[in-house]
PDB file of N, CA, C and O in Angstrom:
ATOM      1  N   MET A   1       0.848  -1.174   0.000  1.00  0.00           N
ATOM      2  CA  MET A   1       0.000   0.000   0.000  1.00  0.00           C
ATOM      3  C   MET A   1       0.892   1.235   0.000  1.00  0.00           C
ATOM      4  O   MET A   1       1.847   1.311   0.773  1.00  0.00           O
ATOM      5  N   LYS A   2       0.592   2.184  -0.845  1.00  0.00           N
ATOM      6  CA  LYS A   2       1.381   3.411  -0.892  1.00  0.00           C
ATOM      7  C   LYS A   2       1.197   4.211   0.384  1.00  0.00           C
ATOM      8  O   LYS A   2       0.163   4.122   1.046  1.00  0.00           O
ATOM      9  N   LYS A   3       2.221   4.999   0.725  1.00  0.00           N
ATOM     10  CA  LYS A   3       2.208   5.794   1.948  1.00  0.00           C
ATOM     11  C   LYS A   3       0.978   6.703   2.006  1.00  0.00           C
ATOM     12  O   LYS A   3       0.347   6.820   3.057  1.00  0.00           O
ATOM     13  N   GLN A   4       0.635   7.338   0.901  1.00  0.00           N
ATOM     14  CA  GLN A   4      -0.505   8.233   0.855  1.00  0.00           C
ATOM     15  C   GLN A   4      -1.805   7.481   1.148  1.00  0.00           C
ATOM     16  O   GLN A   4      -2.645   7.970   1.903  1.00  0.00           O
ATOM     17  N   ASN A   5      -1.972   6.311   0.562  1.00  0.00           N
ATOM     18  CA  ASN A   5      -3.173   5.522   0.783  1.00  0.00           C
ATOM     19  C   ASN A   5      -3.253   5.022   2.221  1.00  0.00           C
ATOM     20  O   ASN A   5      -4.340   4.956   2.795  1.00  0.00           O
ATOM     21  N   PHE A   6      -2.109   4.669   2.807  1.00  0.00           N
ATOM     22  CA  PHE A   6      -2.063   4.205   4.181  1.00  0.00           C
ATOM     23  C   PHE A   6      -2.517   5.313   5.121  1.00  0.00           C
ATOM     24  O   PHE A   6      -3.325   5.080   6.020  1.00  0.00           O
ATOM     25  N   GLN A   7      -1.996   6.516   4.914  1.00  0.00           N
ATOM     26  CA  GLN A   7      -2.382   7.648   5.757  1.00  0.00           C
ATOM     27  C   GLN A   7      -3.866   7.972   5.568  1.00  0.00           C
ATOM     28  O   GLN A   7      -4.552   8.292   6.539  1.00  0.00           O
ATOM     29  N   LYS A   8      -4.362   7.895   4.352  1.00  0.00           N
ATOM     30  CA  LYS A   8      -5.775   8.159   4.080  1.00  0.00           C
ATOM     31  C   LYS A   8      -6.651   7.125   4.791  1.00  0.00           C
ATOM     32  O   LYS A   8      -7.689   7.474   5.354  1.00  0.00           O
ATOM     33  N   ALA A   9      -6.240   5.868   4.766  1.00  0.00           N
ATOM     34  CA  ALA A   9      -6.992   4.811   5.441  1.00  0.00           C
ATOM     35  C   ALA A   9      -7.004   5.043   6.953  1.00  0.00           C
ATOM     36  O   ALA A   9      -8.035   4.868   7.602  1.00  0.00           O
ATOM     37  N   LEU A  10      -5.863   5.434   7.508  1.00  0.00           N
ATOM     38  CA  LEU A  10      -5.808   5.697   8.941  1.00  0.00           C
ATOM     39  C   LEU A  10      -6.624   6.922   9.321  1.00  0.00           C
ATOM     40  O   LEU A  10      -7.187   6.964  10.415  1.00  0.00           O
ATOM     41  N   ASN A  11      -6.703   7.922   8.445  1.00  0.00           N
ATOM     42  CA  ASN A  11      -7.512   9.107   8.726  1.00  0.00           C
ATOM     43  C   ASN A  11      -8.972   8.737   8.945  1.00  0.00           C
ATOM     44  O   ASN A  11      -9.677   9.416   9.692  1.00  0.00           O
ATOM     45  N   SER A  12      -9.428   7.677   8.308  1.00  0.00           N
ATOM     46  CA  SER A  12     -10.815   7.259   8.482  1.00  0.00           C
ATOM     47  C   SER A  12     -11.067   6.688   9.879  1.00  0.00           C
ATOM     48  O   SER A  12     -12.219   6.492  10.264  1.00  0.00           O
ATOM     49  N   LEU A  13     -10.002   6.418  10.640  1.00  0.00           N
ATOM     50  CA  LEU A  13     -10.136   5.884  12.002  1.00  0.00           C
ATOM     51  C   LEU A  13     -10.171   6.975  13.067  1.00  0.00           C
ATOM     52  O   LEU A  13     -10.350   6.670  14.246  1.00  0.00           O
ATOM     53  N   ILE A  14     -10.004   8.244  12.679  1.00  0.00           N
ATOM     54  CA  ILE A  14     -10.032   9.332  13.659  1.00  0.00           C
ATOM     55  C   ILE A  14     -11.376   9.316  14.375  1.00  0.00           C
ATOM     56  O   ILE A  14     -12.434   9.301  13.746  1.00  0.00           O
ATOM     57  N   GLY A  15     -11.312   9.321  15.705  1.00  0.00           N
ATOM     58  CA  GLY A  15     -12.511   9.278  16.532  1.00  0.00           C
ATOM     59  C   GLY A  15     -12.896   7.878  16.982  1.00  0.00           C
ATOM     60  O   GLY A  15     -13.804   7.718  17.798  1.00  0.00           O
ATOM     61  N   PHE A  16     -12.216   6.861  16.460  1.00  0.00           N
ATOM     62  CA  PHE A  16     -12.500   5.477  16.842  1.00  0.00           C
ATOM     63  C   PHE A  16     -11.469   4.985  17.848  1.00  0.00           C
ATOM     64  O   PHE A  16     -10.323   5.436  17.852  1.00  0.00           O
ATOM     65  N   ASN A  17     -11.891   4.051  18.704  1.00  0.00           N
ATOM     66  CA  ASN A  17     -10.975   3.398  19.637  1.00  0.00           C
ATOM     67  C   ASN A  17     -10.256   2.270  18.908  1.00  0.00           C
ATOM     68  O   ASN A  17     -10.865   1.488  18.178  1.00  0.00           O
ATOM     69  N   ILE A  18      -8.943   2.205  19.126  1.00  0.00           N
ATOM     70  CA  ILE A  18      -8.125   1.176  18.491  1.00  0.00           C
ATOM     71  C   ILE A  18      -7.172   0.577  19.520  1.00  0.00           C
ATOM     72  O   ILE A  18      -6.996   1.118  20.612  1.00  0.00           O
ATOM     73  N   SER A  19      -6.571  -0.529  19.161  1.00  0.00           N
ATOM     74  CA  SER A  19      -5.496  -1.143  19.943  1.00  0.00           C
ATOM     75  C   SER A  19      -4.293  -1.286  19.026  1.00  0.00           C
ATOM     76  O   SER A  19      -4.416  -1.738  17.887  1.00  0.00           O
ATOM     77  N   ILE A  20      -3.130  -0.898  19.534  1.00  0.00           N
ATOM     78  CA  ILE A  20      -1.876  -0.999  18.787  1.00  0.00           C
ATOM     79  C   ILE A  20      -0.916  -1.836  19.624  1.00  0.00           C
ATOM     80  O   ILE A  20      -0.777  -1.604  20.825  1.00  0.00           O
ATOM     81  N   ILE A  21      -0.261  -2.794  19.006  1.00  0.00           N
ATOM     82  CA  ILE A  21       0.752  -3.603  19.687  1.00  0.00           C
ATOM     83  C   ILE A  21       2.119  -3.113  19.226  1.00  0.00           C
ATOM     84  O   ILE A  21       2.429  -3.144  18.035  1.00  0.00           O
ATOM     85  N   SER A  22       2.934  -2.660  20.180  1.00  0.00           N
ATOM     86  CA  SER A  22       4.265  -2.145  19.850  1.00  0.00           C
ATOM     87  C   SER A  22       5.266  -3.288  19.730  1.00  0.00           C
ATOM     88  O   SER A  22       4.939  -4.442  20.008  1.00  0.00           O
ATOM     89  N   ASP A  23       6.480  -2.960  19.317  1.00  0.00           N
ATOM     90  CA  ASP A  23       7.529  -3.955  19.117  1.00  0.00           C
ATOM     91  C   ASP A  23       7.816  -4.786  20.369  1.00  0.00           C
ATOM     92  O   ASP A  23       8.157  -5.965  20.274  1.00  0.00           O
ATOM     93  N   ASP A  24       7.675  -4.164  21.546  1.00  0.00           N
ATOM     94  CA  ASP A  24       7.950  -4.896  22.787  1.00  0.00           C
ATOM     95  C   ASP A  24       6.716  -5.628  23.316  1.00  0.00           C
ATOM     96  O   ASP A  24       6.680  -6.028  24.480  1.00  0.00           O
ATOM     97  N   LYS A  25       5.704  -5.802  22.459  1.00  0.00           N
ATOM     98  CA  LYS A  25       4.473  -6.548  22.759  1.00  0.00           C
ATOM     99  C   LYS A  25       3.542  -5.835  23.735  1.00  0.00           C
ATOM    100  O   LYS A  25       2.626  -6.455  24.275  1.00  0.00           O
ATOM    101  N   THR A  26       3.768  -4.521  23.971  1.00  0.00           N
ATOM    102  CA  THR A  26       2.877  -3.732  24.800  1.00  0.00           C
ATOM    103  C   THR A  26       1.653  -3.340  23.981  1.00  0.00           C
ATOM    104  O   THR A  26       1.775  -2.916  22.831  1.00  0.00           O
ATOM    105  N   VAL A  27       0.467  -3.486  24.583  1.00  0.00           N
ATOM    106  CA  VAL A  27      -0.770  -3.119  23.901  1.00  0.00           C
ATOM    107  C   VAL A  27      -1.161  -1.711  24.339  1.00  0.00           C
ATOM    108  O   VAL A  27      -1.253  -1.426  25.533  1.00  0.00           O
ATOM    109  N   HIS A  28      -1.389  -0.839  23.368  1.00  0.00           N
ATOM    110  CA  HIS A  28      -1.803   0.539  23.616  1.00  0.00           C
ATOM    111  C   HIS A  28      -3.232   0.687  23.105  1.00  0.00           C
ATOM    112  O   HIS A  28      -3.495   0.518  21.914  1.00  0.00           O
ATOM    113  N   ASN A  29      -4.153   1.005  24.013  1.00  0.00           N
ATOM    114  CA  ASN A  29      -5.555   1.207  23.659  1.00  0.00           C
ATOM    115  C   ASN A  29      -5.870   2.690  23.742  1.00  0.00           C
ATOM    116  O   ASN A  29      -5.420   3.372  24.663  1.00  0.00           O
ATOM    117  N   GLY A  30      -6.637   3.192  22.791  1.00  0.00           N
ATOM    118  CA  GLY A  30      -7.041   4.581  22.853  1.00  0.00           C
ATOM    119  C   GLY A  30      -7.772   5.034  21.607  1.00  0.00           C
ATOM    120  O   GLY A  30      -7.940   4.281  20.648  1.00  0.00           O
ATOM    121  N   MET A  31      -8.204   6.288  21.647  1.00  0.00           N
ATOM    122  CA  MET A  31      -8.929   6.875  20.533  1.00  0.00           C
ATOM    123  C   MET A  31      -7.954   7.598  19.610  1.00  0.00           C
ATOM    124  O   MET A  31      -7.074   8.326  20.070  1.00  0.00           O
ATOM    125  N   VAL A  32      -8.117   7.392  18.309  1.00  0.00           N
ATOM    126  CA  VAL A  32      -7.266   8.064  17.328  1.00  0.00           C
ATOM    127  C   VAL A  32      -7.659   9.539  17.274  1.00  0.00           C
ATOM    128  O   VAL A  32      -8.809   9.872  16.988  1.00  0.00           O
ATOM    129  N   LEU A  33      -6.693  10.420  17.552  1.00  0.00           N
ATOM    130  CA  LEU A  33      -6.932  11.854  17.513  1.00  0.00           C
ATOM    131  C   LEU A  33      -6.440  12.488  16.223  1.00  0.00           C
ATOM    132  O   LEU A  33      -7.054  13.420  15.703  1.00  0.00           O
ATOM    133  N   ASP A  34      -5.308  11.969  15.702  1.00  0.00           N
ATOM    134  CA  ASP A  34      -4.724  12.566  14.504  1.00  0.00           C
ATOM    135  C   ASP A  34      -3.793  11.557  13.846  1.00  0.00           C
ATOM    136  O   ASP A  34      -3.289  10.641  14.496  1.00  0.00           O
ATOM    137  N   VAL A  35      -3.575  11.740  12.551  1.00  0.00           N
ATOM    138  CA  VAL A  35      -2.671  10.877  11.788  1.00  0.00           C
ATOM    139  C   VAL A  35      -1.738  11.773  10.994  1.00  0.00           C
ATOM    140  O   VAL A  35      -2.185  12.634  10.236  1.00  0.00           O
ATOM    141  N   LYS A  36      -0.459  11.570  11.168  1.00  0.00           N
ATOM    142  CA  LYS A  36       0.566  12.303  10.412  1.00  0.00           C
ATOM    143  C   LYS A  36       1.290  11.318   9.509  1.00  0.00           C
ATOM    144  O   LYS A  36       1.028  10.116   9.560  1.00  0.00           O
ATOM    145  N   SER A  37       2.189  11.816   8.690  1.00  0.00           N
ATOM    146  CA  SER A  37       2.873  10.935   7.741  1.00  0.00           C
ATOM    147  C   SER A  37       3.796   9.932   8.435  1.00  0.00           C
ATOM    148  O   SER A  37       4.089   8.876   7.875  1.00  0.00           O
ATOM    149  N   ASP A  38       4.260  10.253   9.660  1.00  0.00           N
ATOM    150  CA  ASP A  38       5.203   9.354  10.332  1.00  0.00           C
ATOM    151  C   ASP A  38       4.794   8.944  11.750  1.00  0.00           C
ATOM    152  O   ASP A  38       5.573   8.294  12.446  1.00  0.00           O
ATOM    153  N   PHE A  39       3.581   9.315  12.191  1.00  0.00           N
ATOM    154  CA  PHE A  39       3.114   8.868  13.497  1.00  0.00           C
ATOM    155  C   PHE A  39       1.597   9.006  13.612  1.00  0.00           C
ATOM    156  O   PHE A  39       0.956   9.707  12.829  1.00  0.00           O
ATOM    157  N   ILE A  40       1.042   8.316  14.611  1.00  0.00           N
ATOM    158  CA  ILE A  40      -0.390   8.350  14.914  1.00  0.00           C
ATOM    159  C   ILE A  40      -0.538   8.893  16.324  1.00  0.00           C
ATOM    160  O   ILE A  40       0.203   8.491  17.221  1.00  0.00           O
ATOM    161  N   VAL A  41      -1.486   9.802  16.535  1.00  0.00           N
ATOM    162  CA  VAL A  41      -1.748  10.351  17.859  1.00  0.00           C
ATOM    163  C   VAL A  41      -2.989   9.670  18.416  1.00  0.00           C
ATOM    164  O   VAL A  41      -4.069   9.745  17.830  1.00  0.00           O
ATOM    165  N   ILE A  42      -2.817   8.996  19.573  1.00  0.00           N
ATOM    166  CA  ILE A  42      -3.975   8.394  20.230  1.00  0.00           C
ATOM    167  C   ILE A  42      -4.075   8.924  21.647  1.00  0.00           C
ATOM    168  O   ILE A  42      -3.069   9.271  22.266  1.00  0.00           O
ATOM    169  N   GLN A  43      -5.304   8.984  22.158  1.00  0.00           N
ATOM    170  CA  GLN A  43      -5.550   9.357  23.539  1.00  0.00           C
ATOM    171  C   GLN A  43      -5.708   8.065  24.315  1.00  0.00           C
ATOM    172  O   GLN A  43      -6.675   7.329  24.117  1.00  0.00           O
ATOM    173  N   ASN A  44      -4.748   7.784  25.208  1.00  0.00           N
ATOM    174  CA  ASN A  44      -4.780   6.546  25.989  1.00  0.00           C
ATOM    175  C   ASN A  44      -5.933   6.529  26.961  1.00  0.00           C
ATOM    176  O   ASN A  44      -6.376   7.570  27.445  1.00  0.00           O
ATOM    177  N   GLU A  45      -6.421   5.315  27.243  1.00  0.00           N
ATOM    178  CA  GLU A  45      -7.438   5.151  28.271  1.00  0.00           C
ATOM    179  C   GLU A  45      -6.784   5.329  29.620  1.00  0.00           C
ATOM    180  O   GLU A  45      -5.667   4.860  29.839  1.00  0.00           O
ATOM    181  N   SER A  46      -7.469   6.006  30.529  1.00  0.00           N
ATOM    182  CA  SER A  46      -6.949   6.197  31.885  1.00  0.00           C
ATOM    183  C   SER A  46      -7.117   4.928  32.686  1.00  0.00           C
ATOM    184  O   SER A  46      -8.121   4.226  32.558  1.00  0.00           O
ATOM    185  N   LYS A  47      -6.115   4.633  33.524  1.00  0.00           N
ATOM    186  CA  LYS A  47      -6.186   3.440  34.383  1.00  0.00           C
ATOM    187  C   LYS A  47      -5.882   3.826  35.798  1.00  0.00           C
ATOM    188  O   LYS A  47      -5.887   2.973  36.685  1.00  0.00           O
TER     189      LYS A  47
END
């Protein structure tokens, strides 16, 4: 998938809750706030 299409697809997730698994197997849950060309901004759930 081209970079532009990937970012466009992720933009459609703004406002939705997602889970991301990082390289160290940590799960990050939160709402997508913004998508940039090299990172995603999520609001983590409070614990």
